[in-house]
N, C-alpha and C positions, 0 to 999 in steps of 0.2 A: 514326715513333713516332708512334703515336694520341696527342690528346689528351684523357687521361683525367683527369677531375676527381672526389674522393673527399670526402663529406660527411660528417662525424662529430660527432655530438651532444657538445658539451661541459659543457654544464649548460641547465638550464630551469627557469622561474619559470611557477606557474600563478596566475591570479588569475579569482576566484570572485566575481562583483559588485563586481570591486574590490577585495577584500580577499586576500591570498596565503594559500594554502593550501598546507601544508608537509607534508614525508615522502608525496610522490606517488611510486609504485613505477613506474607506466607509464601511457602513454595510449594507447587503440587509436582511431585516427582514423578519420572516416565513408568508407566506401566508397560511391563515386559510381557507381551502376548507372542507366542509362539504361532505360526501359522498352522493350520490341520488341514489333511486330506481326509476324506469320507469315502469307506468303504461301506456301501451297500449291498446286502444281501450276499454276503462272503458265505460261499458254500462250508457247510459244517458249524456256523456260529447259529446263534438264536436271536441275534440283531446285528444292528449295524454299527462301525466301530469308527470313531473321529480319533484320526493316530495325529500329534502333534511333531512337527518338523522342531527336533532339539538342537539342530545346527542354526535356524533362521531365526528372525524377531519380526515381527512386525514395525511399522514404522512407530515411533515413541515420541513424545511430546514433554516439554518441561513448561512449567509456568509459574512465573514469578509476579504477585502481586504486589502493590508500594503504593506508597503517598505521594511520589514525586519530590522525594527528600534528594540528599547529596547523589550524584552520578545516576540517578535512574533515568535522566535522558539519555546514556547512552544504550539503554537497554533495547531502545527501538531501531539503534541503527541496524540498517541492511547490510547481509553478508556473513561469514563465517566468524565465530566468536568461542571463547575459551571462559566458560564459568566454573568456577570451585566456589561450595558452599562447607563453610568449617562449622562445627557443631562441638559444642562441650555438652557432654550428656552425663545425667548422675546416675550413677548405677546402684541400686540396693538391690541385695541379694538376702531375701528372706531367710534361706534355712541357714546362713551363717552369721544374718543380723550384722552385717557392715555393709559400709556404704563408701562410693570413692565416684571417682569420675574417668570417663574415657573420651577421647579425640575420635571424630568421625568426621572424613571428608567426602565430599560428592565431588569428580571432576568431570564437566562435559565439554564436549567440542559440539556447537551445534549451529544453526542458522535460523536467523530472525524469520518468524513465518507471521506473526501479526501485533496489532495492539489493540486491546480494548480499553477507550481511553475514558470508560468507567462513567459516573453519574454524579451531577451537580445537586449538592443538598448544603441547606443553609445550616452551617455549625457545623459540617463535616468536612475532612478532606478532600480534594481531589484526588483520587485514587486513580489507577490505571494498572492492568495486568497484561503484562508481554509473553507470548507465547513462542516457543522455541521447536524445532526437528532437532530432534539429537540422533546424531552419527557416533557418537563415543560418551559411554557410560561406566563411570569408575568409581567404586567403593572402595574406602581403604578406612580402617578401623585400628586404632593404636599402632598405626604405621603398617599393618597388613593388609596387604591386598585383599577383599573378599568376592569382588566381580569384577570383571572388566568385558564389558561387549564393544569390539570396536567395527561397526559396521564396514565401515571401507576398506578395512585390513582382513574381514574374516574371521575376527578372533571372538571366540565366545570361553570365558574361564570363569567358573563360579565356583568358589571355596579350595581353590589351587587346582581344580580339576579342570582340562580344555574340552570341551565338548567339539570344538574345530578342528584340532590335530588329525582325529580319525579320518575325517573328511578330507582335509587337506594332503595329508599324507596316500591317499588313493589314487588324488589326481596327480604325483608327481611321476 
């Protein structure tokens, strides 16, 4: 039997500059995309090669959709901010047939980028979506750092392995 593990989000809490934001309907986490260089018609190859730069990432965006609840008005504040998303995830291990919970934290340093003011519909809340440019992206699961991408500091660390140290050491 495969060792399948399922993680379902049980509950979450959003902190914006340390203040709890309520009535958040969804969070669109950033896409990590590495810029690439194309090598066309390289001698001895049978095709083109698209080589990702493992040290850099393209611009990342975080989106928070909400129904304008408590402290949601803070999300549209211009400037640099810290956002922390805390999750309680249910963990079900099929092979061991046991269930438990784990804590997940997403920490972001961001700059406010835009506010989509939503659509007015009778009988529905007036929702909005705020978007942010991400300059620092960190993921911690059960107290252990799984990812840190700090664009301003030149740090890229995934599952305990630094992908920036080799490049930084060459520049010393």
